[in-house]
RODO-2510 file (C-alpha; in nm, 4 decimals, decimal comma):
residues 399
     n   res          X          Y          Z
     1     x    -3,4952     5,6514    -3,5506
     2     x    -3,1134     5,6857    -3,5189
     3     x    -2,9271     5,4707    -3,2620
     4     x    -2,8078     5,6774    -2,9656
     5     x    -2,4269     5,6763    -2,9125
     6     x    -2,1969     5,8711    -2,6832
     7     x    -1,8418     5,8127    -2,8083
     8     x    -1,6383     5,7788    -3,1288
     9     x    -1,3659     5,5136    -3,1342
    10     x    -1,1475     5,4379    -3,4374
    11     x    -1,3820     5,6484    -3,6458
    12     x    -1,6882     5,4455    -3,5409
    13     x    -1,9754     5,5557    -3,3163
    14     x    -2,0422     5,3478    -3,0034
    15     x    -2,2315     5,3681    -2,6791
    16     x    -1,9966     5,3339    -2,3801
    17     x    -2,0695     5,2278    -2,0208
    18     x    -1,8328     5,1832    -1,7248
    19     x    -1,7867     4,9486    -1,4317
    20     x    -1,5983     5,0792    -1,1283
    21     x    -1,3438     4,8240    -1,0007
    22     x    -1,2109     5,0127    -0,7004
    23     x    -0,8615     5,1589    -0,6803
    24     x    -0,5128     5,0279    -0,7586
    25     x    -0,2166     5,0126    -0,5180
    26     x    -0,1425     5,3819    -0,5829
    27     x    -0,4972     5,4952    -0,5073
    28     x    -0,5977     5,5535    -0,8688
    29     x    -0,9516     5,4647    -0,9767
    30     x    -0,9871     5,1443    -1,1779
    31     x    -1,2744     5,1046    -1,4177
    32     x    -1,3557     4,8893    -1,7155
    33     x    -1,5186     5,0154    -2,0367
    34     x    -1,7783     4,8356    -2,2453
    35     x    -1,8720     4,9417    -2,5978
    36     x    -2,1816     4,8577    -2,7979
    37     x    -2,3652     4,9740    -3,1081
    38     x    -2,6403     5,0864    -2,8726
    39     x    -2,6948     5,1486    -2,5024
    40     x    -2,8737     4,8136    -2,4742
    41     x    -2,5851     4,6345    -2,6447
    42     x    -2,3212     4,7956    -2,4193
    43     x    -2,5192     4,7277    -2,1018
    44     x    -2,5691     4,3641    -2,2042
    45     x    -2,1896     4,3249    -2,2292
    46     x    -2,1502     4,4868    -1,8891
    47     x    -2,4031     4,2487    -1,7311
    48     x    -2,2367     3,9467    -1,8868
    49     x    -1,9035     4,0572    -1,7442
    50     x    -2,0545     4,1184    -1,3994
    51     x    -2,2096     3,7707    -1,4088
    52     x    -1,8615     3,6316    -1,4696
    53     x    -1,7314     3,8159    -1,1636
    54     x    -2,0183     3,6752    -0,9570
    55     x    -1,9093     3,3252    -1,0628
    56     x    -1,5673     3,3956    -0,9163
    57     x    -1,3782     3,4888    -1,2327
    58     x    -1,0887     3,7369    -1,2187
    59     x    -1,1416     4,0985    -1,3294
    60     x    -0,9336     4,0511    -1,6467
    61     x    -1,0750     3,7141    -1,7491
    62     x    -1,2423     3,8479    -2,0619
    63     x    -0,9167     3,9690    -2,2235
    64     x    -0,7003     3,6586    -2,1802
    65     x    -0,6278     3,4345    -2,4801
    66     x    -0,5338     3,0679    -2,4714
    67     x    -0,2008     3,1082    -2,6526
    68     x    -0,0454     3,3951    -2,4574
    69     x    -0,1757     3,2816    -2,1198
    70     x    -0,0609     2,9225    -2,1798
    71     x     0,2901     3,0404    -2,2669
    72     x     0,3116     3,2524    -1,9508
    73     x     0,1862     2,9607    -1,7412
    74     x     0,4322     2,7220    -1,9060
    75     x     0,7464     2,9359    -1,8788
    76     x     0,6758     3,1202    -1,5536
    77     x     0,5031     2,8530    -1,3430
    78     x     0,5594     2,5047    -1,4863
    79     x     0,9235     2,5380    -1,5957
    80     x     1,0633     2,5508    -1,2444
    81     x     0,8390     2,2808    -1,1012
    82     x     0,9139     1,9852    -1,3338
    83     x     1,2199     1,8033    -1,4637
    84     x     1,3929     1,9708    -1,7612
    85     x     1,3098     1,6707    -1,9781
    86     x     0,9418     1,6997    -1,8825
    87     x     0,9382     2,0713    -1,9591
    88     x     1,1026     2,0009    -2,2956
    89     x     0,8081     1,7737    -2,3854
    90     x     0,5536     2,0295    -2,2726
    91     x     0,7254     2,3104    -2,4649
    92     x     0,7292     2,0986    -2,7810
    93     x     0,3556     2,0318    -2,7517
    94     x     0,2889     2,4047    -2,7053
    95     x     0,5188     2,5066    -2,9928
    96     x     0,3881     2,2474    -3,2388
    97     x     0,0191     2,2207    -3,1544
    98     x    -0,0951     2,5319    -2,9656
    99     x     0,1102     2,8247    -3,0939
   100     x     0,0284     2,7676    -3,4660
   101     x    -0,3268     2,6458    -3,4008
   102     x    -0,6664     2,8158    -3,4204
   103     x    -0,6834     2,7790    -3,0407
   104     x    -0,4022     3,0317    -2,9894
   105     x    -0,6110     3,3462    -3,0352
   106     x    -0,9299     3,2145    -2,8731
   107     x    -1,0225     3,4113    -2,5624
   108     x    -1,0594     3,1990    -2,2527
   109     x    -1,4053     3,3445    -2,1926
   110     x    -1,5163     3,2161    -2,5346
   111     x    -1,3681     2,8684    -2,4972
   112     x    -1,6009     2,5702    -2,5257
   113     x    -1,5364     2,1970    -2,5485
   114     x    -1,6690     2,1910    -2,9051
   115     x    -1,3953     2,4335    -3,0184
   116     x    -1,1315     2,2021    -2,8728
   117     x    -1,3010     1,8918    -3,0145
   118     x    -1,3101     2,0399    -3,3646
   119     x    -0,9357     2,1107    -3,3489
   120     x    -0,8598     1,7583    -3,2260
   121     x    -1,0733     1,6105    -3,5042
   122     x    -0,8867     1,8182    -3,7633
   123     x    -0,5531     1,6898    -3,6311
   124     x    -0,6667     1,3277    -3,6668
   125     x    -0,8094     1,4016    -4,0124
   126     x    -0,4721     1,5460    -4,1191
   127     x    -0,2809     1,2362    -4,0165
   128     x    -0,1775     1,3024    -3,6561
   129     x    -0,1893     1,0005    -3,4274
   130     x    -0,4305     0,9685    -3,1350
   131     x    -0,1245     0,9744    -2,9098
   132     x    -0,0395     1,3268    -3,0324
   133     x    -0,3912     1,4430    -2,9466
   134     x    -0,3745     1,2650    -2,6111
   135     x    -0,0529     1,4483    -2,5135
   136     x    -0,1942     1,7807    -2,6341
   137     x    -0,5106     1,7300    -2,4300
   138     x    -0,3018     1,6326    -2,1271
   139     x    -0,1160     1,9648    -2,1402
   140     x    -0,4289     2,1693    -2,2087
   141     x    -0,6095     1,9962    -1,9238
   142     x    -0,3341     2,0956    -1,6785
   143     x    -0,3388     2,4507    -1,8150
   144     x    -0,7155     2,4832    -1,7865
   145     x    -0,7043     2,3465    -1,4301
   146     x    -0,4736     2,6379    -1,3543
   147     x    -0,7134     2,8783    -1,5269
   148     x    -1,0043     2,7507    -1,3174
   149     x    -0,7987     2,7916    -0,9978
   150     x    -0,7045     3,1466    -1,0970
   151     x    -1,0633     3,2405    -1,1787
   152     x    -1,0112     3,2872    -1,5529
   153     x    -1,2765     3,0265    -1,6423
   154     x    -1,5385     2,8351    -1,4455
   155     x    -1,4787     2,4799    -1,5758
   156     x    -1,2210     2,2638    -1,7495
   157     x    -1,3280     2,1905    -2,1061
   158     x    -1,0683     1,9135    -2,1521
   159     x    -1,2228     1,6697    -1,9065
   160     x    -1,3091     1,3183    -2,0317
   161     x    -1,6804     1,4046    -2,0140
   162     x    -1,6290     1,7032    -2,2476
   163     x    -1,3748     1,5669    -2,4963
   164     x    -1,3545     1,2443    -2,6972
   165     x    -1,0095     1,1170    -2,7971
   166     x    -0,9663     0,7994    -3,0036
   167     x    -0,6831     0,6157    -2,8316
   168     x    -0,4316     0,3885    -2,9979
   169     x    -0,3070     0,0828    -2,8166
   170     x     0,0513     0,1711    -2,7330
   171     x     0,1037    -0,1778    -2,5944
   172     x    -0,0085    -0,3687    -2,9027
   173     x     0,1894    -0,6655    -3,0305
   174     x     0,3261    -0,4455    -3,3096
   175     x     0,4838    -0,1981    -3,0687
   176     x     0,6398    -0,4537    -2,8307
   177     x     0,9220    -0,6111    -3,0269
   178     x     1,1270    -0,8808    -2,8589
   179     x     1,4405    -1,0696    -2,9605
   180     x     1,3850    -1,4352    -3,0336
   181     x     1,6236    -1,6691    -2,8515
   182     x     1,8134    -1,7092    -3,1781
   183     x     1,8397    -1,3325    -3,2270
   184     x     1,9427    -1,2883    -2,8649
   185     x     2,2278    -1,5359    -2,9102
   186     x     2,3376    -1,3617    -3,2311
   187     x     2,3325    -1,0274    -3,0496
   188     x     2,5431    -1,1634    -2,7620
   189     x     2,7929    -1,2976    -3,0146
   190     x     2,8008    -0,9652    -3,2019
   191     x     2,8875    -0,7610    -2,8901
   192     x     3,1676    -1,0018    -2,8002
   193     x     3,4461    -0,7674    -2,9122
   194     x     3,2688    -0,4391    -2,8462
   195     x     3,4166    -0,1940    -2,5954
   196     x     3,0762    -0,1707    -2,4215
   197     x     3,0093    -0,5431    -2,4231
   198     x     2,9457    -0,5298    -2,0470
   199     x     2,6804    -0,2579    -2,0910
   200     x     2,4803    -0,4458    -2,3520
   201     x     2,4940    -0,7776    -2,1664
   202     x     2,4032    -0,6097    -1,8362
   203     x     2,0961    -0,4600    -2,0004
   204     x     1,9907    -0,7994    -2,1336
   205     x     2,0354    -0,9363    -1,7818
   206     x     1,8519    -0,6605    -1,5905
   207     x     1,6126    -0,4825    -1,8280
   208     x     1,7239    -0,1361    -1,7186
   209     x     1,5991     0,1686    -1,9077
   210     x     1,8708     0,3301    -2,1170
   211     x     1,9035     0,6322    -1,8869
   212     x     1,9232     0,4111    -1,5771
   213     x     2,1940     0,2013    -1,7396
   214     x     2,4148     0,4983    -1,8336
   215     x     2,3754     0,6546    -1,4868
   216     x     2,5071     0,3513    -1,2945
   217     x     2,8100     0,4184    -1,0755
   218     x     3,0459     0,1624    -0,9275
   219     x     2,8877     0,2290    -0,5860
   220     x     2,5590     0,1056    -0,7319
   221     x     2,6988    -0,2361    -0,8231
   222     x     2,7633    -0,5098    -0,5671
   223     x     2,9919    -0,7621    -0,7355
   224     x     2,9837    -0,9885    -0,4283
   225     x     2,6072    -1,0264    -0,3925
   226     x     2,5325    -0,9812    -0,7665
   227     x     2,2930    -0,6895    -0,7229
   228     x     2,2704    -0,3346    -0,8539
   229     x     2,0773    -0,0313    -0,7305
   230     x     1,8823     0,2038    -0,9567
   231     x     1,8587     0,5537    -0,8084
   232     x     1,9154     0,7987    -1,0951
   233     x     1,9049     0,8343    -1,4741
   234     x     2,0923     1,0217    -1,7472
   235     x     1,8766     1,2163    -1,9900
   236     x     1,9621     1,4189    -2,2995
   237     x     1,7388     1,7243    -2,2984
   238     x     1,7141     2,0898    -2,3981
   239     x     1,7570     2,3434    -2,1202
   240     x     1,5661     2,6673    -2,1807
   241     x     1,7036     3,0105    -2,1051
   242     x     1,4235     3,2414    -2,2045
   243     x     1,3123     3,1323    -2,5507
   244     x     1,6564     2,9877    -2,6310
   245     x     1,7472     2,6265    -2,5648
   246     x     2,0686     2,4261    -2,5534
   247     x     2,1156     2,0485    -2,5473
   248     x     2,2575     1,9041    -2,2237
   249     x     2,3090     1,5658    -2,0644
   250     x     2,1651     1,5799    -1,7150
   251     x     2,1426     1,3425    -1,4226
   252     x     1,7932     1,3262    -1,2764
   253     x     1,5773     1,1162    -1,0490
   254     x     1,4252     0,7928    -1,1877
   255     x     1,0944     0,7863    -1,3705
   256     x     0,8745     0,6942    -1,0696
   257     x     0,9151     0,5990    -0,7033
   258     x     0,8956     0,2349    -0,8072
   259     x     1,1920     0,2926    -1,0373
   260     x     1,4112     0,3129    -0,7273
   261     x     1,5010    -0,0515    -0,6848
   262     x     1,7745    -0,3013    -0,6066
   263     x     1,7728    -0,6006    -0,8396
   264     x     1,9914    -0,9028    -0,9078
   265     x     2,2042    -0,9500    -1,2166
   266     x     2,3531    -1,2736    -1,3619
   267     x     2,6669    -1,3710    -1,1711
   268     x     2,8249    -1,4703    -1,5028
   269     x     2,8560    -1,0963    -1,5745
   270     x     3,0943    -1,0363    -1,2818
   271     x     3,4151    -1,1260    -1,4715
   272     x     3,2929    -0,9265    -1,7721
   273     x     3,2337    -0,6196    -1,5533
   274     x     3,5710    -0,6621    -1,3839
   275     x     3,7405    -0,6913    -1,7224
   276     x     3,5665    -0,3730    -1,8362
   277     x     3,6796    -0,1955    -1,5177
   278     x     4,0403    -0,2881    -1,5942
   279     x     3,9931    -0,1549    -1,9491
   280     x     3,8763     0,1787    -1,8062
   281     x     4,1834     0,2015    -1,5837
   282     x     4,4088     0,1561    -1,8864
   283     x     4,2161     0,4302    -2,0689
   284     x     4,2682     0,6650    -1,7722
   285     x     4,6433     0,6057    -1,7913
   286     x     4,6415     0,6523    -2,1687
   287     x     4,4681     0,9914    -2,1657
   288     x     4,6249     1,1172    -1,8430
   289     x     4,5134     1,4685    -1,7501
   290     x     4,2773     1,4773    -2,0475
   291     x     4,0682     1,2002    -1,8955
   292     x     3,7368     1,3222    -1,7480
   293     x     3,7066     1,1751    -1,3996
   294     x     3,3680     1,0484    -1,2840
   295     x     3,2170     0,7514    -1,1016
   296     x     2,9967     0,6265    -1,3856
   297     x     3,0451     0,2610    -1,4742
   298     x     2,9974     0,3174    -1,8459
   299     x     3,1465     0,6198    -2,0222
   300     x     3,3369     0,7155    -2,3373
   301     x     3,7087     0,6280    -2,3777
   302     x     3,8020     0,9742    -2,2418
   303     x     3,5644     0,9452    -1,9465
   304     x     3,2744     1,1654    -2,0575
   305     x     2,9111     1,0689    -2,0020
   306     x     2,7605     0,8553    -2,2766
   307     x     2,4918     1,0327    -2,4778
   308     x     2,1838     0,8052    -2,5070
   309     x     2,1553     0,8994    -2,8752
   310     x     2,5132     0,7878    -2,9408
   311     x     2,4514     0,4625    -2,7556
   312     x     2,1465     0,3965    -2,9724
   313     x     2,3668     0,4508    -3,2773
   314     x     2,6180     0,1902    -3,1546
   315     x     2,3321    -0,0502    -3,0857
   316     x     2,1898     0,0006    -3,4337
   317     x     2,5282    -0,0810    -3,5918
   318     x     2,5556    -0,3975    -3,3824
   319     x     2,2171    -0,5171    -3,5073
   320     x     2,3213    -0,4462    -3,8641
   321     x     2,6467    -0,6357    -3,8140
   322     x     2,4565    -0,9329    -3,6671
   323     x     2,1951    -0,9164    -3,9463
   324     x     1,9136    -0,8769    -3,6964
   325     x     1,6027    -0,6817    -3,7985
   326     x     1,6030    -0,3418    -3,6290
   327     x     1,4293    -0,3126    -3,2948
   328     x     1,4454    -0,0166    -3,0589
   329     x     1,7035    -0,0188    -2,7793
   330     x     1,4090    -0,0591    -2,5407
   331     x     1,3591    -0,4052    -2,6929
   332     x     1,6466    -0,5269    -2,4748
   333     x     1,4248    -0,4448    -2,1761
   334     x     1,1246    -0,6161    -2,3363
   335     x     1,3397    -0,9206    -2,4120
   336     x     1,4552    -0,9419    -2,0496
   337     x     1,0935    -0,9346    -1,9280
   338     x     0,9847    -1,1899    -2,1857
   339     x     1,2570    -1,4351    -2,0831
   340     x     1,1414    -1,3981    -1,7218
   341     x     0,7827    -1,4836    -1,8127
   342     x     0,8990    -1,7766    -2,0240
   343     x     1,0864    -1,9036    -1,7169
   344     x     0,7663    -1,8878    -1,5098
   345     x     0,8575    -1,5831    -1,2983
   346     x     0,5401    -1,4385    -1,1367
   347     x     0,3927    -1,1156    -1,2713
   348     x     0,4413    -0,9289    -0,9405
   349     x     0,8112    -1,0154    -0,9380
   350     x     0,8558    -0,8961    -1,2957
   351     x     0,6819    -0,5692    -1,2066
   352     x     0,9265    -0,5120    -0,9204
   353     x     1,2316    -0,5968    -1,1310
   354     x     1,1238    -0,3605    -1,4089
   355     x     1,0346    -0,0803    -1,1694
   356     x     0,6793    -0,0375    -1,2958
   357     x     0,4585     0,1790    -1,0755
   358     x     0,1485    -0,0358    -1,1284
   359     x     0,1199    -0,4092    -1,1886
   360     x    -0,1447    -0,3398    -1,4557
   361     x     0,1243    -0,1663    -1,6648
   362     x     0,3333    -0,4838    -1,6649
   363     x     0,0300    -0,6997    -1,7393
   364     x    -0,0921    -0,4794    -2,0264
   365     x     0,2498    -0,4635    -2,1918
   366     x     0,3365    -0,8326    -2,1724
   367     x    -0,0005    -1,0091    -2,1956
   368     x     0,0854    -1,1265    -2,5459
   369     x     0,3988    -1,3098    -2,4279
   370     x     0,2097    -1,5132    -2,1689
   371     x    -0,0226    -1,7313    -2,3800
   372     x     0,0799    -2,0533    -2,2034
   373     x     0,0075    -1,9008    -1,8633
   374     x    -0,3405    -1,8028    -1,9803
   375     x    -0,4024    -2,1582    -2,1054
   376     x    -0,2918    -2,2977    -1,7683
   377     x    -0,5297    -2,0604    -1,5917
   378     x    -0,8220    -2,1788    -1,8063
   379     x    -0,7231    -2,5424    -1,7394
   380     x    -0,7464    -2,4741    -1,3650
   381     x    -1,0924    -2,3222    -1,4099
   382     x    -1,1962    -2,6253    -1,6180
   383     x    -1,0818    -2,8576    -1,3416
   384     x    -1,3220    -2,6867    -1,1005
   385     x    -1,6154    -2,7695    -1,3272
   386     x    -1,4828    -3,1207    -1,3874
   387     x    -1,4726    -3,1869    -1,0116
   388     x    -1,8171    -3,0381    -0,9737
   389     x    -1,9479    -3,2697    -1,2445
   390     x    -1,7971    -3,5738    -1,0782
   391     x    -1,9469    -3,4840    -0,7395
   392     x    -2,2944    -3,4551    -0,8925
   393     x    -2,2648    -3,7900    -1,0625
   394     x    -2,2375    -3,6332    -1,4034
   395     x    -2,6125    -3,5688    -1,4138
   396     x    -2,7534    -3,2632    -1,5846
   397     x    -3,0445    -3,0770    -1,4377
   398     x    -3,3505    -3,0310    -1,6512
   399     x    -3,5509    -2,7133    -1,6747
***
């Protein structure tokens, strides 16, 4: 018996049913079509769609794909609500790991956690780090939260209960590299004749992040009370205009609320800072009208803002000159923290000085540089049992 159909589409016979969706803003009727190889097939698709509407999904939920919807969300909603540097990271994740991926063309209505998990597993299998997958999942999770709120899907398939991500320890001993005291002394000697000697020594003495360091103004530094205030940061980032992007140096707010802080610096740096200030005044006179006026403490000889990438290049050359094994610029910050712990400074104080949002962050990063403190803690616990033993006469209870 032949299958009953009622329409021909693209040369193929189908059975078509409709769902009335009311009228648009101009009073025109809105309806959605469903096609099947048979009446039963078409009506089954209609019922499935209606069930989605009953769950609170939007009327167009069944046509939306992950890739196109994610791009719209990213550029139309997220772009104007986050820092440019944050958006640059998000855009890179989308461009590298969503746009060319098998997820791009998946319809939101067909999405399941297993589809996402399979893609994550393939990334790990092909050599991507767990951190890459973690950042991808972080973006997708935010996107799917938006989709749930908009009624495109009923649940977020990137939740920890749905997805498994093998995590690498970003705070392992291998990733936290610190200058030994000998290397620190060699570094200090190597920057002795450098134009930015004051910058490098100030970082060793305060542990500022590179962006915080470059953004310091003279109003932020109190040469009388030996303190400085962190309230902004310089960041090199790409600013997007449509799909085009251009590299800019921007001044932005610090990383977290805890990053706003006033901290002391070694008083021995005062004459070095004053000497650097005099050097800047002579540079202003030398370049005259060509000098770029600003209030930043550290800048190029003609007054322009220092690019963090250029500063890292100078730092790398200093290490090479001093014959010190390469460590990231951030190692100056790690070295500062390590010296504090070695001097017996409490964990809570170190957290405040570094501007960490949570004390557990400080503890997790620097646990490996506090072995003596851990031994002392165990000794104190042992003393409790020793005292207990003495009070009981040293007798052991039998069973």
